C-alpha positions as CSV (number, residue, x, y, z in Angstrom):
1,E,-0.1,-0.1,0.1
2,L,2.9,2.2,0.5
3,A,4.4,1.8,-2.7
4,R,1.1,2.4,-4.0
5,K,0.4,5.6,-2.1
6,L,4.2,6.8,-3.3
7,I,3.5,5.9,-7.4
8,L,0.3,8.2,-7.0
9,K,2.8,10.7,-5.1
10,I,5.1,10.8,-8.3
11,G,2.3,10.6,-10.8
12,S,2.3,10.4,-14.4
13,E,3.5,13.6,-15.2
14,D,7.4,13.6,-13.5
15,E,10.3,14.5,-15.0
16,L,12.5,11.6,-14.2
17,I,9.8,9.0,-13.3
18,D,7.7,8.3,-16.5
19,K,5.7,5.6,-17.7
20,E,8.5,3.6,-19.1
21,A,10.4,3.9,-15.5
22,Y,7.4,2.1,-14.0
23,Q,7.6,-0.6,-16.5
24,E,11.3,-1.5,-16.4
25,W,12.8,0.3,-13.5
26,P,14.4,-3.0,-11.1
27,L,13.2,-0.4,-8.1
28,F,9.6,-1.7,-9.0
29,K,10.4,-5.0,-10.3
30,I,8.8,-6.9,-7.2
31,F,6.0,-4.7,-6.9
32,R,4.9,-4.8,-10.9
33,E,4.0,-8.4,-10.2
34,T,1.3,-7.6,-7.9
35,E,-2.5,-7.0,-9.1
36,L,-2.2,-3.5,-6.7
37,F,0.7,-2.2,-9.1
38,K,-1.7,-3.2,-11.9
39,T,-4.5,-1.4,-11.0
40,T,-2.5,1.9,-9.9
41,F,-0.6,1.7,-13.2
42,K,-4.2,1.5,-14.8
43,E,-5.7,4.5,-12.5
44,L,-2.4,6.2,-13.3
45,F,-1.9,6.1,-17.1
46,K,-5.7,5.0,-18.2
47,E,-3.9,1.8,-19.9
48,D,-3.1,-1.9,-18.8
49,F,0.3,-2.7,-17.6
50,I,2.8,-3.9,-19.9
51,I,5.6,-5.8,-19.0
52,R,9.0,-4.1,-20.7
53,E,11.7,-5.8,-18.8
54,A,14.7,-6.5,-21.1
55,P,15.8,-10.1,-20.5
56,E,18.7,-10.3,-18.9
57,K,21.0,-12.0,-21.4
58,A,20.1,-9.1,-23.8
59,F,21.4,-6.4,-21.3
60,I,24.5,-8.1,-20.6
61,S,25.4,-8.4,-24.2
62,M,24.3,-4.7,-24.4
63,V,26.7,-3.5,-21.5
64,R,29.6,-5.6,-23.2
65,K,29.2,-4.0,-26.3
66,I,29.4,-0.7,-24.7
67,Q,32.6,-1.8,-23.1
68,D,34.1,-3.0,-25.9
69,K,33.3,0.1,-28.0
70,K,35.0,2.3,-25.3
71,K,37.8,0.3,-25.2
72,E,38.2,0.6,-29.5
73,S,37.8,4.2,-29.0
74,K,40.5,4.3,-26.4
75,N,43.1,2.4,-28.7
76,K,42.6,4.6,-31.4
């Protein structure tokens, strides 16, 4: 219930915490699995919640590519 109150206080128009943050941020990971989150999300954004978490392997792969590009640019 506290998480719901905080989300409603932050709202849908916050400069840093937008709809995508609620859908993707690890901060909300466990809460996203609850019905309370889904109803709060719908109340706030007038649409159903859609899971948008990237698979861990894809995330790790992306981080590695970024690291490789940084190494390449340092070696030039």
